[in-house]
C-alpha positions in Angstrom: 31.5 2.3 -30.8 29.9 4.4 -33.5 27.9 8.2 -33.0 24.3 5.6 -33.1 25.3 3.5 -30.6 26.6 6.5 -28.3 23.6 8.4 -29.1 21.0 5.0 -27.7 23.5 4.7 -24.5 23.2 8.6 -23.7 19.1 8.1 -24.1 19.0 4.8 -21.8 20.8 6.5 -19.4 18.9 9.6 -19.8 15.6 7.6 -19.4 16.9 6.0 -16.4 17.7 9.4 -14.8 14.1 10.6 -15.3 11.9 7.0 -14.0 14.4 7.6 -11.0 13.5 11.3 -10.2 9.7 10.2 -10.4 8.0 10.2 -7.3 5.3 7.8 -6.5 3.0 8.7 -3.4 1.1 5.7 -1.7 -2.2 5.0 -2.1 -3.9 7.0 0.9 -7.4 4.8 0.8 -5.4 1.6 0.7 -3.0 2.3 2.8 -5.2 3.4 5.9 -6.6 0.2 5.5 -3.3 -2.1 5.2 -2.2 0.0 8.6 -5.3 -1.1 10.0 -4.6 -4.4 9.3 -1.3 -4.5 10.8 -2.1 -2.8 13.9 -4.6 -5.5 13.8 -2.2 -8.7 13.6 0.2 -6.5 16.1 -1.9 -6.2 18.9 -3.4 -9.7 18.5 0.2 -11.1 18.6 0.1 -9.4 21.8 -2.9 -10.6 23.4 -2.6 -13.8 22.1 0.6 -14.9 23.5 -0.2 -15.7 26.9 -3.0 -18.6 25.8 -0.7 -20.0 23.1 -2.6 -18.7 20.0 -0.3 -18.5 16.6 -0.9 -15.0 14.2 -0.4 -15.7 10.3 -1.3 -12.4 8.3 -2.7 -12.4 5.0 -2.4 -15.7 4.1 -2.8 -16.8 0.6 -4.3 -20.1 -0.3 -4.8 -21.4 -3.9 -8.9 -21.6 -5.5 -8.8 -24.6 -7.8 -12.4 -24.1 -8.8 -12.1 -20.2 -9.4 -8.5 -20.1 -10.3 -5.9 -17.9 -8.9 -5.3 -17.5 -5.1 -7.5 -16.1 -2.3 -6.1 -13.6 0.8 -6.9 -14.6 3.9 -6.7 -11.6 6.1 -5.2 -13.1 9.7 -5.5 -17.0 10.7 -4.9 -18.0 14.0 -4.0 -20.5 15.3 -4.3 -21.9 18.7 -5.1 -25.0 20.4 -7.4 -27.3 17.5 -9.1 -24.0 16.7 -8.5 -22.1 13.5 -9.8 -18.1 13.8 -10.0 -17.6 9.9 -10.6 -13.4 10.1 -12.4 -10.7 7.6 -11.5 -7.5 8.8 -13.2 -4.3 7.6 -11.5 -0.9 8.5 -15.2 0.9 6.9 -16.6 3.9 8.3 -19.8 5.5 8.2 -22.6 2.8 8.0 -23.4 -0.1 5.8 -26.7 -2.4 5.7 -26.9 -6.2 4.3 -29.7 -6.4 1.4 -31.6 -10.1 1.1 -28.7 -11.3 -1.3 -26.0 -11.0 1.5 -24.9 -7.8 0.2 -22.5 -5.6 2.6 -24.0 -1.8 1.0 -21.7 0.7 2.6 -22.4 4.3 2.9 -19.5 6.4 3.5 -19.6 9.8 5.4 -18.8 11.7 2.0 -22.3 10.6 0.7 -20.6 7.8 -1.6 -21.9 4.3 -1.7 -19.8 0.6 -2.1 -21.2 -2.4 -2.8 -18.7 -5.0 -1.0 -20.6 -7.9 -2.3 -20.9 -11.3 0.2 -18.1 -10.4 2.4 -19.6 -13.0 5.0 -20.1 -16.0 2.3 -16.4 -15.2 0.5 -14.8 -15.5 3.8 -16.8 -18.6 4.8 -15.8 -20.3 1.9 -11.6 -19.5 2.0 -12.1 -21.2 5.7 -13.9 -24.4 4.1 -11.0 -24.0 1.5 -8.2 -24.0 3.9 -9.9 -26.8 6.4 -10.4 -29.5 3.6 -6.6 -28.1 2.3 -5.0 -29.0 5.9 -7.1 -32.4 6.1 -6.0 -33.2 2.6 -2.0 -32.6 3.8 -3.0 -34.8 6.9 -4.8 -37.8 5.3 -7.7 -37.3 7.2 -10.5 -35.5 8.9 -8.9 -33.4 11.6 -11.6 -32.5 13.7 -10.5 -29.0 13.4 -12.7 -26.0 15.4 -13.1 -23.5 12.2 -14.1 -20.4 13.5 -15.2 -17.5 11.0 -15.0 -14.1 12.0 -15.8 -10.4 10.9 -13.8 -7.9 12.7 -14.6 -4.3 12.2 -12.3 -2.1 13.5 -12.9 1.1 12.8 -15.1 3.2 15.8 -16.2 5.7 12.9 -18.7 2.6 12.0 -22.2 2.0 12.6 -23.4 -1.2 12.3 -27.0 -2.5 11.3 -28.5 -5.0 13.9 -28.9 -7.5 10.9 -25.1 -8.8 11.4 -26.0 -10.9 13.9 -28.3 -13.0 11.9 -25.0 -13.8 10.2 -23.3 -17.5 10.4 -19.5 -15.6 11.1 -19.0 -13.9 14.6 -18.7 -10.2 14.7 -16.8 -7.9 16.9 -15.4 -4.4 17.1 -11.7 -4.8 17.8 -12.1 -4.7 21.5 -14.1 -7.6 21.1 -12.0 -9.5 19.1 -8.9 -9.0 21.2 -11.0 -10.1 24.2 -11.4 -13.4 22.3 -7.8 -14.1 22.4 -6.8 -12.7 25.8 -9.9 -14.4 27.1 -9.8 -17.8 25.2 -7.4 -20.5 26.4 -7.3 -23.1 23.2 -5.4 -25.6 25.1 -3.5 -27.9 23.8 -1.5 -27.0 20.4 -2.5 -28.8 17.6 1.2 -29.0 15.4 -0.2 -30.0 12.3 -2.5 -27.3 11.9 0.3 -25.4 12.9 2.4 -26.5 9.9 -0.4 -26.4 7.4 -1.4 -22.8 8.0 2.7 -21.7 8.1 3.2 -23.2 4.6 1.1 -21.0 2.7 2.5 -18.1 1.6 1.8 -14.2 1.2 2.1 -11.2 -0.9 5.4 -10.4 -2.5 5.9 -6.6 -1.8 8.1 -3.8 -4.3 8.2 -0.2 -2.5 8.7 2.3 -5.4 10.3 5.9 -5.2 7.9 7.9 -2.9 6.4 5.1 -0.8 3.7 3.5 -3.1 3.5 -0.3 -1.8 2.9 -2.8 -5.0 1.6 -6.4 -3.8 1.4 -9.3 -6.0 3.4 -12.1 -7.5 6.8 -11.4 -8.9 7.5 -13.8 -11.6 10.8 -13.0 -12.3 14.0 -10.5 -11.3 15.8 -9.9 -13.8 19.0 -10.1 -12.9 20.0 -13.0 -14.8 20.3 -16.8 -14.2 22.9 -16.1 -11.1 21.0 -14.6 -9.3 17.6 -16.3 -10.4 19.4 -19.7 -9.5 20.6 -18.2 -5.9 17.1 -17.0 -4.7 15.6 -20.2 -6.2 16.7 -22.2 -3.2 15.6 -20.4 -0.5 13.0 -21.3 1.7 12.9 -17.8 3.8 11.7 -14.3 2.5 13.9 -12.8 0.5 14.3 -8.9 0.9 16.5 -6.4 -1.0 17.4 -2.8 -0.6 18.4 -0.5 -3.5 20.6 2.3 -3.8 20.6 4.5 -6.6 23.3 7.1 -7.3 21.7 10.4 -7.5 22.5 14.2 -9.0 22.8 14.6 -13.0 26.4 13.1 -13.0 24.9 9.9 -12.6 23.6 9.2 -15.7 27.6 8.8 -16.7 28.1 6.2 -14.1 29.2 2.4 -15.3 26.9 1.6 -12.0 24.0 3.6 -11.7 22.2 1.2 -9.4 23.1 -1.6 -6.5 21.7 -3.7 -4.3 21.8 -6.2 -1.2 19.7 -9.3 -1.4 19.1 -11.7 1.5 17.1 -14.6 2.6 18.3 -16.4 5.9 21.8 -15.9 6.7 23.0 -15.6 2.7 24.0 -12.1 1.3 24.5 -11.2 -1.9 25.6 -8.2 -3.6 24.6 -7.5 -7.3 24.7 -4.1 -9.0 21.7 -3.1 -11.7 22.5 -2.0 -15.3 20.4 1.0 -17.1 17.0 -0.8 -18.2 16.9 -3.1 -15.8 13.5 -4.5 -14.8 11.6 -7.5 -12.7 8.4 -9.0 -14.1 5.2 -8.8 -11.5 2.0 -9.0 -11.1 0.5 -6.3 -9.5 -3.1 -6.9 -7.4 -5.9 -6.1 -9.5 -4.1 -5.9 -13.2 -5.4 -8.1 -15.9 -1.7 -8.9 -16.8 2.4 -9.0 -15.4 4.0 -5.6 -15.9 7.6 -5.0 -16.2 8.8 -2.6 -13.3 12.0 -0.9 -13.8 14.6 -1.4 -11.2 15.7 2.5 -11.3 11.8 3.1 -9.5 12.4 0.8 -6.7 13.6 1.6 -3.1 12.9 -1.7 -2.1 11.3 -5.4 -2.1 9.9 -8.0 0.5 9.5 -11.5 -1.4 7.3 -14.2 0.7 8.6 -17.3 1.6 8.1 -20.0 -1.1 4.9 -22.2 -0.3 6.0 -25.1 1.5 3.3 -27.5 0.0 2.0 -26.7 -3.5 0.2 -29.5 -4.3 -2.1 -28.4 -1.5 -5.8 -27.6 -3.2 -5.0 -28.3 -7.1 -7.3 -30.9 -7.5 
């Protein structure tokens, strides 16, 4: 290799080493909401287990009318009942204006318009129920209950919430619904429909920042893509990066262990390798350097990709 090639190779390795040393701290505001969602899902499973409630987190359904996908915080199935839950972990106070927009007044003095929270989750519930009926080929008569769960004790509610079409609970009240309600014999077809939807792909960066969205390509070559494309379970990976200045001169600076179901695959990560991901809130997909990634968790593939596409 000529001197120019050696120089370019060294520049690439230097860039990798610098990227590896970058620290990406968590987004604390969004992280607090995510932890609250994880907590509600966990205690919902515990509370609903005895009566046969099945809990699904961050269910993403296609939106043929507006394009893309819509997320539902929790979908809980029991008997022939489906709870479609929007969780909010706000603090401070909120009001609901004439257009049914939720206006939050935070304790730090700021105000945020969360738009039509109730109308949006009600629309998602109708879409989800329609897709279930589409899959089974009939009106299955599902009892769809739309729920708003406000889980932060440091939130004061307006009396106008009682005029909404949704059921509204604090955390304890919502858990009581699962503990006290016996939904009856399970509608297996309904459970199959809800279980067939995917959720977010998650990519954790060095320092703890969690990127959520859709991973469009791992960038690890055709063999790895073929191996993972045939899966029916979530794909996880742990990445190991060599540290220290001397790692710049290693032929294999990073490696990873991928797995889905009972299958495992080891792969090396060359300098400059990237994955392609469309992160939530970003206008376009972007390339993420593998040198900045600590772990990934990709959603299981959607079981019924044809649903909701008309």
